[in-house]
C-alpha positions as CSV (number, residue, x, y, z in Angstrom):
1,M,-53.7,-11.0,-9.3
2,S,-51.5,-9.6,-6.2
3,P,-52.1,-6.3,-5.2
4,P,-49.6,-3.5,-6.2
5,L,-47.1,-2.5,-3.6
6,N,-46.4,0.9,-2.5
7,V,-43.7,2.3,-0.5
8,V,-43.6,5.1,2.2
9,I,-39.8,6.0,3.4
10,L,-40.3,7.8,7.0
11,A,-37.6,10.7,6.5
12,A,-38.5,13.8,8.2
13,G,-36.4,13.6,11.7
14,K,-34.1,16.3,12.7
15,G,-31.3,13.6,14.1
16,T,-30.1,15.9,16.8
17,R,-27.5,13.8,17.9
18,M,-25.6,14.3,14.5
19,K,-25.0,17.7,15.5
20,S,-25.4,18.9,11.8
21,D,-27.6,21.4,9.9
22,L,-28.0,18.8,6.7
23,P,-30.6,16.2,7.3
24,K,-29.9,13.2,9.0
25,V,-31.1,11.0,6.0
26,L,-28.6,13.2,3.8
27,H,-25.9,12.3,5.4
28,P,-23.6,9.7,3.3
29,L,-22.6,6.2,3.9
30,A,-20.3,4.6,1.3
31,G,-20.5,7.9,-0.5
32,Q,-24.1,7.7,-0.9
33,P,-27.0,9.4,1.3
34,L,-28.9,6.9,3.6
35,L,-31.8,7.8,1.8
36,S,-30.5,6.7,-1.5
37,H,-29.5,3.1,0.0
38,V,-33.0,3.0,1.3
39,L,-34.4,4.3,-2.0
40,T,-32.2,1.6,-3.8
41,A,-33.7,-1.0,-1.9
42,A,-37.5,-0.1,-2.5
43,D,-36.8,0.2,-6.2
44,S,-35.7,-3.6,-6.1
45,L,-39.0,-4.5,-5.3
46,S,-40.5,-2.5,-8.4
47,P,-43.3,-0.6,-6.4
48,Q,-46.2,1.0,-8.0
49,R,-45.3,4.3,-6.2
50,I,-42.7,5.2,-3.5
51,C,-43.7,8.1,-1.3
52,V,-41.1,9.8,1.2
53,V,-42.0,12.0,4.1
54,Y,-40.0,14.7,4.8
55,G,-39.6,17.5,7.4
56,H,-36.4,18.8,9.2
57,G,-34.3,20.8,6.6
58,G,-37.3,22.0,4.6
59,E,-37.3,21.2,0.7
60,V,-33.4,20.4,0.9
61,L,-34.4,16.8,0.5
62,P,-36.5,17.0,-2.7
63,Q,-34.1,19.3,-4.4
64,T,-31.3,16.7,-3.2
65,I,-32.7,13.5,-4.1
66,Q,-34.2,14.3,-7.6
67,R,-36.0,11.6,-8.8
68,Q,-39.6,12.6,-11.0
69,D,-41.0,9.4,-9.8
70,L,-41.3,10.1,-6.0
71,A,-44.0,11.6,-4.2
72,W,-43.4,13.9,-1.2
73,A,-45.0,14.4,2.0
74,R,-44.0,17.1,3.9
75,Q,-44.9,16.3,7.9
76,E,-44.9,19.5,9.6
77,P,-44.9,19.7,12.9
78,Q,-43.6,16.4,13.5
79,L,-45.8,14.5,15.8
80,G,-44.7,10.6,15.7
81,T,-44.1,8.1,13.1
82,G,-48.2,7.4,13.0
83,H,-48.5,11.3,12.2
84,A,-45.8,11.1,9.6
85,V,-47.2,8.1,7.9
86,Q,-51.1,9.8,8.0
87,Q,-49.2,12.4,5.8
88,A,-48.5,10.1,3.1
89,V,-52.1,8.4,2.9
90,P,-53.3,11.1,0.1
91,H,-50.4,9.6,-2.0
92,L,-51.2,5.7,-1.9
93,D,-53.3,3.3,-3.6
94,P,-56.2,2.0,-1.2
95,E,-55.9,-1.4,-3.4
96,A,-52.4,-1.6,-2.8
97,L,-50.2,-3.0,0.0
98,C,-48.2,-0.4,1.6
99,L,-44.6,-1.2,3.1
100,I,-43.1,1.3,5.5
101,L,-39.1,1.8,5.5
102,Y,-37.1,4.2,7.2
103,G,-34.8,7.1,5.7
104,D,-32.2,6.6,8.3
105,V,-32.3,2.7,8.2
106,P,-30.2,2.2,5.1
107,L,-29.0,-1.6,5.0
108,T,-32.1,-3.6,4.9
109,R,-31.5,-6.2,2.4
110,P,-34.0,-6.4,-0.7
111,E,-34.4,-10.7,0.3
112,T,-35.7,-9.3,3.9
113,L,-38.0,-6.7,2.1
114,Q,-39.4,-9.4,-0.5
115,Q,-39.8,-11.7,2.7
116,L,-42.1,-9.1,4.0
117,V,-44.1,-8.2,0.9
118,L,-44.6,-12.2,0.2
119,I,-46.3,-12.0,3.7
120,A,-48.3,-9.4,3.3
121,R,-49.7,-11.0,-0.1
122,E,-50.8,-14.0,1.6
123,G,-53.2,-11.9,3.8
124,A,-51.1,-11.2,7.1
125,I,-50.0,-8.2,8.3
126,A,-45.9,-8.4,7.7
127,L,-44.0,-7.3,10.6
128,L,-39.9,-7.3,10.6
129,T,-38.6,-7.9,14.4
130,V,-35.2,-8.8,15.7
131,R,-34.2,-10.1,19.1
132,L,-31.2,-8.4,20.7
133,A,-29.6,-8.6,23.9
134,N,-29.7,-5.3,24.8
135,P,-32.9,-4.3,23.7
136,A,-33.1,-0.9,25.6
137,G,-34.7,2.0,23.5
138,Y,-36.6,-0.5,21.2
139,G,-40.4,-1.1,21.3
140,R,-41.1,-4.6,22.7
141,I,-43.2,-7.2,20.9
142,V,-45.6,-8.6,23.1
143,R,-47.5,-11.9,22.2
144,D,-50.2,-14.5,23.9
145,A,-49.7,-17.7,25.5
146,R,-49.8,-19.4,22.0
147,G,-47.1,-16.7,20.7
148,Q,-49.5,-14.9,18.6
149,V,-48.5,-10.9,18.6
150,L,-50.9,-9.0,20.6
151,R,-49.4,-5.6,20.1
152,I,-46.2,-3.0,20.3
153,V,-44.9,-1.2,23.6
154,E,-42.7,1.4,23.4
155,H,-39.7,1.3,25.8
156,K,-40.9,4.5,27.5
157,D,-44.5,2.9,28.3
158,A,-43.3,-0.5,28.9
159,S,-43.7,-1.9,32.5
160,P,-40.9,-4.1,33.9
161,E,-42.1,-7.4,32.6
162,E,-42.5,-5.9,29.2
163,L,-38.9,-4.3,29.2
164,A,-37.4,-7.9,29.7
165,I,-38.6,-9.0,26.4
166,D,-35.8,-9.4,24.1
167,E,-38.0,-9.3,20.9
168,V,-38.0,-5.6,19.4
169,N,-39.6,-3.9,16.9
170,T,-38.0,-2.6,13.7
171,G,-40.6,-0.1,12.4
172,I,-40.5,-2.3,9.1
173,L,-44.2,-3.4,8.1
174,C,-46.1,-4.2,5.3
175,L,-50.1,-4.4,5.5
176,P,-52.8,-3.7,3.2
177,A,-52.7,0.5,2.6
178,G,-56.8,0.9,2.8
179,K,-56.7,-0.9,6.3
180,L,-53.5,1.2,7.5
181,A,-55.5,4.3,6.8
182,G,-58.7,3.5,9.0
183,W,-56.0,2.5,11.9
184,L,-54.3,6.0,11.2
185,S,-57.5,7.6,11.7
186,R,-57.6,6.1,15.2
187,L,-54.5,7.0,16.7
188,S,-54.0,8.6,20.1
189,N,-51.5,10.5,21.5
190,N,-52.0,10.0,25.3
191,N,-48.4,8.2,25.9
192,A,-45.4,9.1,27.6
193,Q,-43.8,11.1,24.6
194,G,-47.5,12.8,23.4
195,E,-46.7,11.1,20.0
196,Y,-48.9,9.2,17.4
197,Y,-47.4,6.0,17.3
198,L,-47.4,3.6,14.2
199,T,-46.6,0.9,16.5
200,D,-50.5,1.2,17.5
201,V,-51.6,0.1,14.4
202,I,-50.3,-3.7,15.6
203,G,-52.5,-3.5,18.5
204,M,-55.4,-2.2,16.4
205,A,-54.7,-5.0,14.0
206,A,-54.4,-7.9,16.4
207,E,-58.2,-6.6,18.2
208,A,-59.8,-6.6,14.8
209,G,-58.7,-10.6,14.2
210,E,-56.1,-9.9,11.8
211,R,-53.0,-12.0,11.6
212,V,-49.7,-10.5,12.2
213,L,-47.0,-12.4,11.3
214,P,-43.3,-11.3,12.4
215,C,-40.4,-12.4,10.1
216,H,-36.8,-11.9,10.7
217,P,-33.6,-10.0,9.4
218,G,-30.5,-12.4,8.1
219,A,-28.6,-10.3,10.3
220,E,-28.6,-7.7,13.3
221,W,-27.2,-5.0,11.0
222,E,-29.6,-4.7,8.4
223,V,-32.1,-2.9,11.1
224,L,-29.5,-0.8,12.9
225,G,-30.3,2.7,12.2
226,V,-28.7,6.1,12.5
227,N,-28.7,8.5,15.4
228,S,-25.2,9.6,15.6
229,R,-22.0,10.2,13.8
230,Q,-20.5,7.3,16.1
231,Q,-23.3,4.9,14.9
232,L,-23.2,6.2,11.0
233,A,-19.2,5.1,11.4
234,E,-20.0,1.6,13.1
235,L,-22.8,1.0,9.8
236,E,-19.9,2.3,7.5
237,R,-17.3,-0.1,8.7
238,L,-20.3,-3.1,8.8
239,H,-21.0,-2.1,5.1
240,Q,-17.8,-2.5,4.0
241,G,-16.7,-5.5,5.7
242,S,-19.9,-7.3,4.1
243,I,-18.9,-6.0,0.6
244,A,-15.1,-7.1,1.3
245,E,-16.4,-10.6,2.6
246,G,-18.4,-10.7,-1.0
247,L,-15.6,-9.8,-3.1
248,M,-13.4,-12.5,-1.3
249,T,-16.1,-15.0,-1.8
250,Q,-16.0,-14.3,-5.6
251,G,-12.3,-14.8,-5.5
252,V,-10.7,-11.5,-5.0
253,T,-7.7,-11.0,-2.5
254,L,-7.9,-8.4,0.0
255,V,-4.6,-7.3,1.9
256,D,-6.7,-6.2,4.8
257,P,-10.3,-6.0,4.3
258,A,-10.9,-3.9,7.3
259,R,-8.9,-1.4,5.1
260,L,-11.1,-0.9,1.9
261,D,-13.7,1.7,0.9
262,V,-16.4,0.8,-2.3
263,R,-18.5,3.9,-2.5
264,G,-20.6,2.8,-5.5
265,T,-20.2,-0.3,-7.6
266,L,-16.9,-3.0,-7.8
267,V,-16.7,-5.3,-10.5
268,C,-13.8,-7.8,-10.1
269,G,-12.6,-10.6,-12.5
270,R,-10.6,-13.6,-11.1
271,D,-7.3,-13.0,-9.3
272,V,-7.5,-9.5,-8.6
273,L,-5.5,-8.3,-5.8
274,I,-6.0,-4.9,-4.0
275,D,-3.9,-3.8,-1.5
276,V,-4.7,-2.0,1.7
277,N,-6.3,1.7,2.2
278,C,-7.7,1.8,-1.7
279,V,-10.9,3.8,-2.2
280,F,-13.7,2.7,-5.3
281,E,-15.7,5.4,-6.3
282,G,-18.7,5.5,-9.1
283,R,-18.5,2.1,-11.0
284,V,-15.3,0.5,-11.4
285,V,-14.2,-2.8,-13.2
286,L,-11.5,-4.4,-13.0
287,A,-10.6,-7.5,-14.8
288,D,-8.4,-10.6,-14.4
289,G,-5.4,-10.2,-12.9
290,V,-5.6,-6.9,-11.9
291,K,-3.3,-5.4,-9.3
292,V,-4.1,-2.3,-7.2
293,G,-1.6,-1.1,-5.1
294,A,-2.1,0.5,-1.6
295,N,-3.4,3.7,-1.1
296,C,-5.1,4.5,-4.8
297,V,-8.1,6.1,-5.2
298,L,-10.2,4.7,-8.4
299,K,-13.5,6.5,-9.7
300,D,-15.5,5.8,-12.6
301,M,-12.7,3.2,-14.2
302,E,-12.2,0.4,-16.4
303,V,-9.2,-1.5,-15.9
304,G,-8.1,-4.2,-18.3
305,V,-6.9,-7.9,-18.3
306,G,-3.4,-8.1,-16.2
307,S,-2.8,-4.3,-15.9
308,D,-0.7,-3.2,-12.4
309,I,-1.7,0.3,-10.7
310,R,1.1,0.7,-8.4
311,P,0.7,2.7,-5.1
312,F,-0.9,6.3,-4.7
313,C,-2.3,6.6,-7.6
314,H,-5.5,8.6,-8.4
315,L,-7.6,7.6,-11.3
316,E,-10.9,8.7,-12.6
317,G,-13.2,8.4,-15.8
318,A,-10.8,6.8,-17.6
319,R,-9.8,3.2,-19.4
320,I,-6.6,1.5,-18.9
321,G,-5.9,-1.4,-21.6
322,A,-4.8,-4.9,-21.1
323,R,-1.5,-5.3,-19.2
324,G,-0.8,-1.4,-18.7
325,Q,1.4,-0.3,-15.9
326,I,0.3,2.8,-14.1
327,G,2.2,4.5,-11.2
328,P,3.0,4.8,-8.4
329,Y,2.0,8.5,-7.8
330,A,0.3,8.8,-11.2
331,R,-3.1,10.6,-12.1
332,L,-5.5,9.9,-14.5
333,R,-8.2,12.4,-15.5
334,P,-11.4,12.2,-17.1
335,G,-11.3,11.1,-20.8
336,T,-7.7,9.4,-21.0
337,D,-7.9,6.2,-22.4
338,L,-5.2,4.0,-22.5
339,A,-4.3,1.1,-25.2
340,E,-2.5,-2.3,-24.4
341,E,0.6,-2.2,-22.6
342,A,0.8,1.4,-21.8
343,H,3.2,2.8,-19.5
344,V,2.1,5.8,-17.3
345,G,4.8,6.5,-14.7
346,N,5.6,8.5,-11.3
347,F,4.1,11.9,-11.1
348,V,2.5,12.1,-14.3
349,E,-1.0,13.4,-15.4
350,L,-3.0,12.8,-18.1
351,K,-6.2,14.4,-19.0
352,N,-8.4,14.0,-22.0
353,A,-5.5,11.7,-23.7
354,Q,-5.7,8.5,-26.0
355,V,-2.1,6.9,-25.8
356,G,-1.4,3.9,-28.2
357,F,-0.4,0.9,-27.5
358,N,3.2,0.3,-25.9
359,S,3.5,4.3,-25.5
360,K,5.2,5.3,-22.6
361,I,5.1,8.6,-20.4
362,N,7.6,7.4,-17.6
363,H,8.3,10.5,-15.9
364,L,7.5,13.8,-14.3
365,S,4.7,15.0,-17.5
366,Y,1.7,16.4,-18.2
367,V,-0.3,15.1,-21.4
368,G,-3.5,16.8,-21.9
369,D,-6.0,16.8,-24.6
370,A,-3.6,14.5,-26.7
371,T,-3.4,11.9,-29.4
372,V,-0.4,10.2,-28.8
373,G,0.6,6.7,-31.2
374,R,1.9,3.2,-30.9
375,K,5.4,2.6,-29.2
376,V,5.5,6.3,-28.9
377,N,8.5,7.3,-25.6
378,I,7.7,10.6,-23.9
379,G,10.9,11.6,-22.2
380,A,10.8,13.1,-18.3
381,G,9.4,16.9,-18.0
382,T,7.4,16.9,-21.3
383,I,4.3,19.4,-21.3
384,T,1.3,19.5,-23.7
385,C,0.8,23.2,-23.3
386,N,-3.2,22.7,-24.5
387,Y,-4.8,26.0,-22.9
388,D,-4.1,29.5,-24.5
389,G,-5.9,30.9,-21.5
390,A,-9.6,31.0,-23.2
391,N,-9.5,27.5,-25.4
392,K,-8.2,23.9,-25.1
393,H,-6.1,22.9,-28.0
394,R,-4.7,19.3,-29.0
395,T,-1.8,17.6,-29.6
396,V,-0.8,14.8,-32.1
397,I,2.1,12.5,-31.9
398,G,2.6,9.6,-34.3
399,D,3.8,6.1,-34.1
400,N,7.3,5.6,-33.2
401,A,7.8,9.2,-32.2
402,F,10.6,10.4,-29.3
403,I,10.0,13.4,-27.3
404,G,13.1,14.3,-25.7
405,S,13.0,15.3,-22.0
406,D,12.1,18.6,-20.8
407,S,10.2,19.4,-24.2
408,Q,7.2,21.7,-24.6
409,L,4.8,20.9,-26.8
410,V,2.4,24.4,-27.7
411,A,-0.8,22.7,-29.2
412,P,-2.0,22.7,-31.9
413,V,0.7,20.9,-33.0
414,T,1.6,17.2,-34.2
415,V,4.8,15.3,-34.1
416,G,4.7,13.2,-37.4
417,E,5.2,9.6,-37.3
418,G,8.7,8.3,-36.2
419,A,9.9,12.0,-35.5
420,T,12.5,12.9,-32.6
421,L,11.9,16.2,-30.1
422,G,15.5,17.1,-28.7
423,A,15.6,17.6,-25.3
424,G,14.4,20.8,-24.1
425,T,12.3,21.5,-27.3
426,T,9.6,24.1,-27.2
427,L,7.7,22.9,-30.4
428,T,5.3,25.7,-31.7
429,K,5.1,24.0,-35.1
430,D,4.7,20.5,-36.4
431,A,7.6,18.4,-36.4
432,P,7.9,16.6,-39.8
433,P,7.9,12.6,-39.8
434,G,11.2,10.7,-39.3
435,Q,13.5,13.6,-38.6
436,L,15.0,15.3,-35.4
437,T,13.5,18.5,-34.7
438,L,15.2,21.0,-31.9
439,S,14.6,24.5,-30.8
440,R,17.5,24.8,-28.3
441,A,19.3,28.2,-27.7
442,K,23.3,27.6,-29.1
443,Q,24.9,26.9,-26.2
444,M,27.4,29.6,-25.1
445,T,30.5,29.8,-22.9
446,I,31.7,33.6,-21.7
447,P,35.3,34.0,-21.3
448,G,36.5,36.0,-17.9
449,W,33.0,36.1,-16.2
450,A,32.8,35.8,-12.8
451,R,29.9,35.4,-10.4
452,P,28.6,38.3,-8.6
453,V,30.3,38.4,-4.5
454,K,28.2,39.4,-1.9
455,K,29.0,43.1,-0.5
456,S,29.6,42.9,3.4
457,V,27.9,45.5,5.7
458,R,30.2,47.1,8.1
459,S,29.2,47.5,11.6
460,E,28.6,50.9,12.8
461,G,28.8,52.3,16.1
């Protein structure tokens, strides 16, 4: 039977170069904290337990990442990576394998971590390494003449010969928790930085006759960490580029892959087209044939087959039925549900509104807390007055109704099926079905009326 897996995530660093009061691992990448990306990768391995080692920022980390299944270990003071892992040891199962990850290395793929765990389950110390054209600042992997890993030497402690090595340590490794605890207890801080290095564990393992087997990520960006806002921006574009590549492989047309931001989950059907500068947050589902125009923001949306979202729309928490037409410059707010072939035009805002088949709200209107039937036409400048200053009230508009321009429907109110409201109506009582309802003042012309003339001001002197 395979041993269980424990995961330790080191997240105590201050991130001095970020120049921020926010702990480094809480800075966002693709809309989620760096640490959340690492937790997602760890969760994919179905570990027995996860322990996060925190320090800088105090209790901000556990208060922000509110998960009951996590163990938290505080490192105070912060005396190096080896000292950090020591804080997690009381939370580990000594019979388990321990996978060590870093809260500021957010893009390591689950497949790479699975490879590490598999090596460890076969009895070796699994170490993730990578070859870099410029290895400056990284610990070097020192091997013997047969290619066996002997130790890791940190950049500041390396000799000129060791500095010439291009294979570097990523810090990510997997090994038995019981053995790890023993080696950690023997660490020394006799080095250039006066810290307890986790990397010294590799030398101890090799001296004890343990097999240390390196493996490599599929791409260099999987092991890149964040130490500055510049690096964070670079990883953002790398991550978004990877997402864009995946979408195009699935058949999505991206007008410019470099101008796409997915800050959650984007699920696309066949023949979807996405124009430039679109942002997708939360979970967004675009069915077959959907078109999204330039400069749109979609959050937690479901968009039906063949719908056309025109430029500059902001859509959140809504559902659009098949063959809908939205925008440009439309806003859908949470609770909005559009049936098939509904049209929502420019400068129209909907909130908690259900709109029936082939109904049209094409210009400059606000429809909130409303139920709109089938084949309704709502004219420009219409407002459902849903808020009385204390409570929200609902407006119901029946099938085939026609609402004239510049109408105000003061909720709670009902417009009957097939009813017509004349332009400029302020509706405060229910409008009966099939009839014309008006509430205009009588038009008048005042004979002899003259527009006031501005009085001249005489200069004095």
